[in-house]
N, C-alpha and C positions, 0 to 999 in steps of 0.2 A: 539623183537615184539614193534611195535610203538602203541601209543595210540592218538586217534584223539578224542578232545571233541566237541559233537555235541549237538546243541540247536535246538528243534523242537517246534514249536508254531503252536497251534490249533486254529481255527477260533472262533469268539467269539459270532456268533449267534446261536440260538437254534437248537440243534441236530447236532452241529459241530464235536463233539467228538466220538468216536468209541470204541468198545470194541473188534473189529477184531484183528487179527495178523497184525501188520505193521513191514516190514524188512528194514533196510537200507544198501546201500553199497555205500561206495565211490569208486569212479573211477578216477584214476590220470594216469599221463603220464608214470609212472614206474610201475603200476599195479592196483590191486583191493584190498579193505579192506575185511575182512570177512563179510559175510552176516549176519547182526545182528539184532536180534528181538528187537524192542524197548518196552522192559516191565521191568519198575522199580518198586520196593516194593510199594504196593498201588495202588491207581489210577493214571492212567496217560492217555495222549492224551485226556483229557476231555475238555469240551468247556471252550475256553479261557485259556488254560493251557499253559505254555511255560516249557518244560521239556528238562533236560540235560541228555545226555547218554555219555558213551564211547564207542569207536567203534575201535576195535583191527585191524591191520593191519600187515601182515608178513613182509612187507618192507615199508619203507618210500615212499610215493606215488608220491613225486615231485609235479608238479603243478597240481592242481584239475581240472577236467575237467566236471564230471558229479556228482550229488547225485542220486542215484536211490532209488525211494521208491516203494515198493510192499505192497499191501493189500490184504488179504486172509481172507476169511469168517471163522468166529468162531461160530458155532451152528448157528446164525442167520446173515443176511446181515444187516450192520450198516456202512452206508456211512461217510466218514471222510473229512472235510475240512482243508487243511494244508495251513497255511500262508506263513511260510518260513522255510527253514533249515540254520543255521549258523554254520560254522565249523572252529574249532581253531586247527591249526596244531602243531604236536609237538615243533615247532620252535616258536610258538607264534603267528603267523599270523592268521588273522580272515578272512573268505570268506563268503559273504552272497549269497544263492541261494532263490530267490523269487519263490512262488509256487502260492499260491491264486488261488487253483482249488479243487474241489470235486473229490476224489477217490471213484468211484462207482462200485460196484463189486469187483470181483478178477482182479485186475489190476497191472500194472507196468509202472511207468513213469520215466523220466529221466530228472532232473532239469539242467539248465545251471547256471552258476554263474551270478550275478547282471548286471555288465556292459554291456551297449547296444552295440550290434554288427552289422553293415551292413553284407551284404553277402561277399563282398570283403574284409571286416576285418577277415574273417573266411578262413584260409588257410587248416586247418587240415580237412582231408576227414571225420573224425568222426563228427566234428561240421556241415559240409554241409550237411552230411547225415541226422543228427538229424534235421536240418532245413526242409529238404525235406520231411522226414516222417512226422513231425508234420503238414505241410499244405496239405499233402496228406490226412491225417486222418481228418482235420478240412474241407476238401472242399467235403467228403463224408457227414458230419454231417451238416455243413451248406450250403444249397443250395438255389438256386434262385426260386422264384416264380413269374409268371405274375399273380398277384391276381385278376387284371381286365385289359383290354386293355386301352392303352393310359395313363398309370399312372404308377410312378416308381415301379420296382419290390421290393419285400419283401422277407422274410425268409419263406422257404417251409414248413409251419407246418399249421394245422387246428385249433389245440388248444393249449394253453400254457403248458398242460401236454406233449405235443409231442418235448417240447425243452428240450435241454441238461440241465443237473442240473446247470453247470458253469453260466449260464445265467437266470435261474430262480430265483424269489423272494426269499429271506430269509424265513423261517417259520414264524417268526413274522410278515414279511411284507405282507406275503399272508393272515394271520389272520385278520391284519388290514384292508386291502384292503377290504375283505368283510364284516368284522365287521361294518366298518364306514359307509357304504352304509345302511345296515340294520337298524344302528342306526338313521342315518338321517330320513329315511322314518318313523322310529317310532316316533321320536320326533315330526315330523309334523302330526302324528297320521293318517298317510295315510289309515290305516286298516279302520278307521271309516269314512275318507273323500271320499274313493274310491267308496263308493256306490252312491256318487253324481256325477260320471261321467258324463259329458256333461252339467252339471249344471252350469251356469254361477254365479259369484259373483254379488251380487246386488249394491255394490257400490264400489269405491275404497278403502274406509276404510276398507272394508272387508279383504283385502289382508293381514292386520295386524293378522288376526286370524291364519295365518302360519308363519308370519314374526317374531314374538316376540319369537318363541322357538329357531331359528338358526338366528343369525345376527353378525354383526361386527360393529365397529366404522364408517366404510366408508359407510357400507351399510344403516346405520340409516342416515348419512348424505345424501345419495342419495334420502332416502325416503322423506326428509325434501326438498329437492331443485331439483328434478327431473323435475318439471314443468318449471324451470328457463330458458330462451334460454342461458344465459351465461354458465350454468352448461352443458348445451346440447351441446354446441361447445366445452367445455373443456373435454369431454370424447372422442372427435375424438382425443386430443392430448396425454392423459394420461390414457384411459380407457383399454379394453381389446383388441382393434383392433386400436393401435396407429401407425400403418404403411401404411395407406391408404391413408389419406388427402393430397391432391395435389393443389398447386398453379394453379389458373386460369388466364390466360392472354388474353382469349378469350372465349366468351362463346360457349357452344356446339351448333350446329346447332338446335337440338332437344330439347332445352331448352329456350323457348322464354320468357325471363325476358327482361322487359325493363327498363330503367332509373326510370321512373316515379314509377313504382311498388316498388322500394326498397330505394328511396330517403328518406323517413322518417326515415329509419333505419341508415342511414350513418351520420357522424359527420358533424356539420355545416359548410357551405362553400365548400364543395366537391360534386363530383360525381362519378357515378359507373365507368365511363371511367377513371376518374382520378386515383381512388383507384384501379382499375385493372393495370394500368400502373405502378403505385407505388408498386404491388406486395402484396398488402393487401385482395385480393379476393381469395377465395379458394373453392375447390369443392370435394364433395364426390359424386362418380358415381358408382352406383351398376348395370351396365349394363350387368355384367356377370351372373346376375340373370334372364335377360329377357327370358321369354318363356319357364322356367322350368317347368316341371309337378307338381304342388303342391301335398303334402302327402294326403292321405286319412286316417283317425284315426277311427277305429271303425265304418266304413262306413260313418263318416262325412266328406266331402270335406274340407280341410284347404286352405289357401291362401298366394300367393307370391307378391312382389312387386319389381320393380326394379328401385328405386327412383334416383333422382338427387336432390342434396342439396347444394345450393350457401351459402357459409360462409363469413363473413367479420371479419378482425382483428380491431375491434374498439378501438381506443386510451385508452378509459376509460372503456368500458364494457367486453374487451375481445373478444375471438372468439364467434361471434353471427351468427344464421342463418337468411339469407335474404330472401330466397325462396326454396320451395320444389314442386318438381312434381314427383308423385308416379308412373309414368311409363315412359317408354322410347319413346314413340311416343305422341307428344302434340295433342292437340285437344280439344274439347267439353266436352268428357268424362275424361279428364285428365288434370284438371285445375292447375295452379300454386298457390300454399297456400302460404299465406303471414302472418307476424307478426299482420298486420291490419285486418286479417280476423276474424270472430267470434271466440271467445277463444277455444271453443271445436273443430273446425274444425281445426285451429292451431294444437292444442294439438294432435289430432289424426294424422295428417300428421307427426309430430314428432315421434309418436308411431312407425309408419309405418316404418320409417328410422330406429329405433332402433331396430325394428324386422329384418330389412334387415342386420344390422350390426351384430346381434346374428349370422346369418347364415354365414356370412363372416369370423367372427373371429373364430368360432367354428371349421368349416370345413376347410377353407383356411388358414388363418394366424394362426392358432393353431395346427390343426391336421396335415395338408398337409406340410406347411412349416417348420414346426419343427420336429414333430413325424416321419413323414414319408420320409422326406429329410435326416434325420440322420439314420433311418434304412438302408438306401443304403451305408452310410459309415460304418455302424455298421457290415453289412453282408461282404461287400469287405475286412474290416480290418481282420476280422476273417478267411477269406478264402485266404487271400494272404500275411499276414505279421506274420512271427514267433514271438513268445513272446519276442524274444531277440532283436528284431528290435527295434531301437529308435522311430519310428513313431508308432509303436504297443504301446510302454511304455507309450509315451505321450498321445496317445488317450485313452487307456484301462480306465482311470478313468472315461471318459466321456462318457462311453458306458453301464454303470452299469444299469441293469433292462430294456433297452430300449426295446428289443426283445420281452420281455414278456408284458410290457404295451402295446405296439402296436399290439400284437396277441390277446391280451384280447380287445383292442378297435375294433379289425375287428370282432371278434366273440360275443362281448357283447354289443358295443354301436353303431355301424355303419352297423350291419349285417341286414339282412331282418326282423328280429323279435327283433332287438336291440333296446335300449332306444330312439334313435334317431327317429326310425319309430313310436314310441309310442307317442312323444310329440313335435317333430320339424316339421315345415311346410315344410322343405327339407329333411325329413325321406324318404326312398324309393328310387326309380329310380332318383330322383333329385339330391341327394347326390352324387351319382356316374357320372352323367352328369356335375354338377358342378366341381367337382374334374378334370375331363377330361378336362373341358374349362381351368382351372388355369393352368394344367400342361403343356398344349399346348404353353402357353406364358410366363411360369416360366423361370426365366433368373439366371445364376450364380451371375451376378453383382448385382441382386436385393436383394442378401443375403450378400452384403457387404454394412454396414449400412452407412457409408459415401457417397458412391456412389448412395446409395438409397436415401437419405436424398437430395443429389444435384439434382438427377433426379427428384424428386416430387417438388423441389423449396420451401422447407420448412426449410431452414437453418436460416432464419430470424424471425420465428414464436416465439412470446414471450411466456413464460412460458410453454415451450415445453420440460417437465422434461425427458419425454422418450428420446428424441434426446440428451439432455445434458448427461444424464448417461450411455445411450448407447455408445457415442463416447468416454467418460472416459474409460469405461470398453473395448471398443474394442482396443483403444491404449494400455491398459494394457496387454491384451492377446496378441496382436501383439508383444508387446515386449518380453513377456515371450516366446512366440513360436520362434521369431528370435533368442533369446539367447541359446534356447536349440537346434534349428536346427545347428547354427553357430558351435557347439560342435562336430557335426558328419558329417556335410558337408561343407568341407573348400572351395570349390568352386563350380561352376554350373555344372561342369562336374561330380563332386561327384554325383549329383542328376541325371543326364541324364544315367548315367552308373549303377545307383542302379537297378537292374533288378528287384528285388521284388517290389520296390516302382512302377515302371513303369506298374507292371502286376496290381498293386492294383488300379492305376488310370485308367487303362483300364477296369477293372471290375466295377468300379464305373460310368464310362461314356458309356460303350457299354452295359453292362448288366443292372444295376441299372437305370440309366437316359436313356436308350437307346430309349425309347418312349417318349422322352421329347424334340422335334425337336429344341427349341430355347434357351436350356440351356445354350450352349455357353463355355462349361469347355472342354479344349482341353483334348484328351486321352493320352498326354504325358505332363510330366513336363520337363521343360527346363532350369529352373533356381532356385536358392535357393529363390529368391523373390516369384515366382510362388508357390513353395512349402509352405513358410511362411503363403503367403495370403490364400492358400486353407486350410490349417491347422487351421489358426485362424478364418475362417469362419465356419469350423466343430465345433470348441470349442465354438464360440458366439452362434451357433445357438442351440447347447445341452445346453446351459447354461442361457446366457442373454436373448437371443430371446425368448426362451420357459418361462422363469419366467415372462417376460413383457406380455404375452398373457394368461398364464394359472393361475397366482397366484391370478389376482385380479378378476377372473370371478365371483365368490360368491359375491364380493362386489358389482359389477355393476349389477348383476343378482337377487339377492336376493328378491330386491323389484321389482316383476315381471312387473308391469306396465312400468318401465324404459327400460327393455330389454326383451320384450316377446319372448319365445321361437317358439310359432306359433300364427297365426291369423285365426279367424273362421268365419270373413266375409270378402268380397273383399273390396278393397280400396274405399273409398268414391269418386263419380263421380261428386258430387254436394257440395259446401261448405255450403250452407244453410241447407242441409238436415241432418248434423251431431248433433246427441243427445247423451246424456250420456247414454242412453240405449243401442245405437249403439255401444258406446266405450265398454261398459261391455260385450255386446255380441260378439265383437271383439277379446277382449283380452282372453288368455287361461282360460279354465275352471278351475274349483278347483282342479280337480285330476292332470291335466297338470302343474297347477302352483306348487302342492306339489313336482312333480317329478323334475322339473326344478330347485327349490330350492334344493332339496335333492342331485341332481347329481352335480350341480355346487359346492355345499358344499364339496361333497366327493372328487370331483378332484381339487379344488383350494386350499383347506386347506393346512397347513404346514405339512409336513410328519414326523411322529414320528422318523424315522431312516435316515431323510435328512441329507446329507454331502455337506457342504456349498462349493461354489465356490472355487477351489485352494487347499481346506483342505483334501487333498489325505490321506485317511487312509491305503492304500495299496502302499508300497515302491516298485514300479517297478524299479525306478533309484535308484542305489546304489552308483554311483561314485560322488564325491565331487562337480564336475563342475555342474552336473545337479541338485543335492540337493540345491546347491546355487542359482540357476535360480529359483527353486521353491520358496525357501524363499523369494527372492527378489520379486516375483509375489506376495506373500503374504502381504508383508509390503506395497505393491502398492495398494492391495485391502483394507489393514487397512486404508490408507489415503483417498480412494475413500469413504470408509463407512463414516469417518470423515466429508468430504466435504458435502455428502448428508445429514448427521444429521444436520450439521451447516445451510444449506439451508432450510431445512424444519422446522426449528424453526421458521422462519418468515411466514409459510404458514397455513392458515385456514385448508386445506384439505392437509395433507402430501402424497407424493410420494413415497412409500417405497419398490416398487416391485423390483426395481433393486439395493436395498442396497446388496452389496456382501454376508453378512451373511443370506440374504434370498433368495439368488440364488443357486440352486440346482447344484451340480457339473454335474450332467447328467439328462436325460429325465427318470424319474420314475414313472410319474403319468400323 
């Protein structure tokens, strides 16, 4: 009789343990061990427990192939989360079998050993059959849904409760997600203020009535500086929508800005033409909003604009606005606003631009370009790559919680009766139309940061900390991915001949992005370089890009006049008619302001269970080569953290959203 020493690790989150029967069987090339119940004296298989057992076997099993786990109900159902099983053979060798799965109901699963394997690496019929069975089961569970026409597909569920337990929030996360929003609303005394729905604030100072309860150092800075032109320009570089500004070499035909209009804002001795040729003129063009039907909130019509904003990189003042037109069609009813105009007219024109920026960053830059793009890769990965595949192991830490947060967004945030419908000027039909417009032009190249910066002509912009940090992190991610890919793909032919990988990319392009005509991602991976680039894009989108657009939204939106969620009067058509009363009647009312503050705090705050970029808590890779690449990646991230901290020491307003320690490893909020 041979004895195998087995270590079984239970999950650390609430309710991970079980009092059900759990049986373990070792399966090797020479036979099977006895089916052994895991039952030590006292309590075992508890939350966070690492239990040890002895598993008898009538024969030496030879090379281990599978660990079979069976869970059977004892009185009441009690689900169990298994992290891993580690087996020490009679000869002293140790083998690790990652699990990281919930065992729900009466269920049997078989675990493969940790080293990653492509299909061609598995010659045994048992291994190939195991891969095939796993994918067949997953493809029945994770199915595509065309949620709306002309946008990427998503997971086929209506609410988060329909999702498999393996992709659900942990219990603590669920409680925190619900509780934090309730806390924010209570802190803002919404129950008292809601009776004032539709009532405007009397003065800008009145916004402090809600601001003092929830705030941050950046939000306080915004409150003090939001009217300044230089700070207005700074937000296009380092705010929540930092990936839209573009160089302007020629004025759009529908933006009749003359040299005389802006001469006073330029440095001495230059002209608009000279500055344009020098590459110092930039543009924010919100044409994608043009013609959208604005929301109606409780019977009151809201309003949208599609501004054009011309900006200048002044050698002393930084990026400053030169001119603003609040519509795409010039004319008497759509004047060009200038810094020399009456102060209230210029202020209101900037507020309108910031309102448009709110719509773009919330719906397009944040929700669509990170959340929904990542959902395509998440669903395709679960459908087409078995857990032993190296690409699955690479991507798995970056998929955590994404399906649940996206499902909640569709049912609670952007649904017909969701939060956006209650407070945003693009709530309702406009939100879908805006999304469809964006995805008709979305390109794979625009998700690659260096190509995107070059395309927009912003490589020379000073104090563009988002660009600086993004490129450092892109290089780190690409180097990490390249190192891992080289371990498992020694040539381009290894990529082209990996049938599971090719089915994965076809699922991504033909199913997930099938209605995105200009996406430009091939349905075939032909080289290691293409694979490295794609996997780097996926990880960068799930981590860096999401952090850049999500983590600062409370900072920039907490002072509501700086980034209003909706506008209750139409854009001004006459500069001389703008009054403070008009501004207050245009800005969100008391109730809308409360909800904007609450939801941006709720979504933008640091998550209590956050896992930082690269700090994988689940060890899918067990081989030394892969673990060395992960370690090297974390060392690089530490160096980047130190560089960002050193730079920030000299800044009045620190840019910290892309510090690696503040970037989550996946989209969880």
